[in-house]
Steps between C-alpha positions, in 0.01 A plus 500: 500500500319332219133558443235239513321336217130407501415144594339232278574647151709316241781748558486458873498121483790503259698724725434269792616196293821689406561607853432166661680268256711687245662758726668258743656295213636787297438300187276567196172306445334386181177662380330152500579447869354839599191439286441158664508648852282795393254252346486317828418827666206559267668754272440448128802487270422830327480684831820336624690591186377860527614517855848378399516763223401777745752391757767509220389851396533599868858380511434222749579206282688455172444244228780266378440314178621147427381409147116512510492491880513787747613501860471790745751640743465763767675824432701678764204723557270205526729326746513801726121560480411138574771467761369805693144383464582149622669637807196718583246228426662214692579709811176697502289452807750294702626775740383836596711788618474604860312828507609803697157666474618766254339579164651638179261768369512660156296802383485481120326760278415372150226680303190295398570591141820297503333160532775295346753645750262444787464132388872442477549664840231273662639190332855558618431631854269200554788271394718669762236420759329834545124554516286805446229569764412833340577685174856625493592310805711190514605304814700189583631343818836408335707807555803312367341531157532881487788469252289289267209749522742784435624331186149459369432866556819598322438263210162656445635858526282586806770615742388858537140395561563249782562526876587204731477442874583215736340455844247324718127520465358781716195508724240617244312237308546120480815333369301186401238714311791662306648155422162383366458810282850471360504123422143368514603188698162334444569482127853368562368238735257387225790455266687298753190287571475417129865380505444287806189340350685426178812339657449396860514119516564468122617156386669478160607220267873427500728609219358744259192551714720637778692716252174667384362539848823675609462746216138580590598532872784746425301685248214550743730611777706739295204746507512560874826702528311765295179475704625455853714770659615261766368707787629425849282254696418779736291663225329184374182325617551195736586174328576681172439262214805623310719315751315170433522563120878556523549181693299304244708643218829425672394141604371404156785660307758315701300167494462515118838650414713182439235309307410807286869570417553133414204502267637805321833327451320196349291726279799683364695187423657448154196331345267795405273556203590792267352845576 
């Protein structure tokens, strides 16, 4: 499973443009076209070019020269990365697994002195959907993700220091309190509220305005798979705002899709200024 990228940066916006418009077409795009879109998103040319260079160094895109001009194509690695990301982003929040009441529990012992390892462990287990209500303890309601969690543990060389269990919550303590300690749902709800305020009822200009709005929408939404473990509704507050946010994303993305794609095709037509 690919890892998330922070939202709003030049790199993040460029990845969103590539995933939304370049990936489906399997065709390279001129530098000038990317710079025009990035400028419309408020990214200065220097920052956009730096982001392109860094994506090239990461093996996500490759440059193809034609005289003085340069166009960019996704590599095989970039195609896989963006394809997996698109699948997760577009489907995120639409459906939730039926929950059987069982928890996946990991006991992980990592010394405080190994801070980098602790950070990597937290980042990757959070991406799998686990939360930590107490030091050394990780829990998640998706027992089907045990194989993913095991892979993380093996990749980090922590196999001998970890124990796992699956089972229902017992009669001591509060399940909801554990959920709040593990995931801080209040903070997550605030993130969703910001998304709803930004996009609910948004009206955009046709053509390039829709194209840019679509990029901002997807770039804002792509953060949530890393923030939200997609807990079963049984464990969430009533009228959970994440459900409304997911509906807004789906409705707007579908409503803007055709016009945004058409605007991209017009933008990337044969008449383009040199890069």
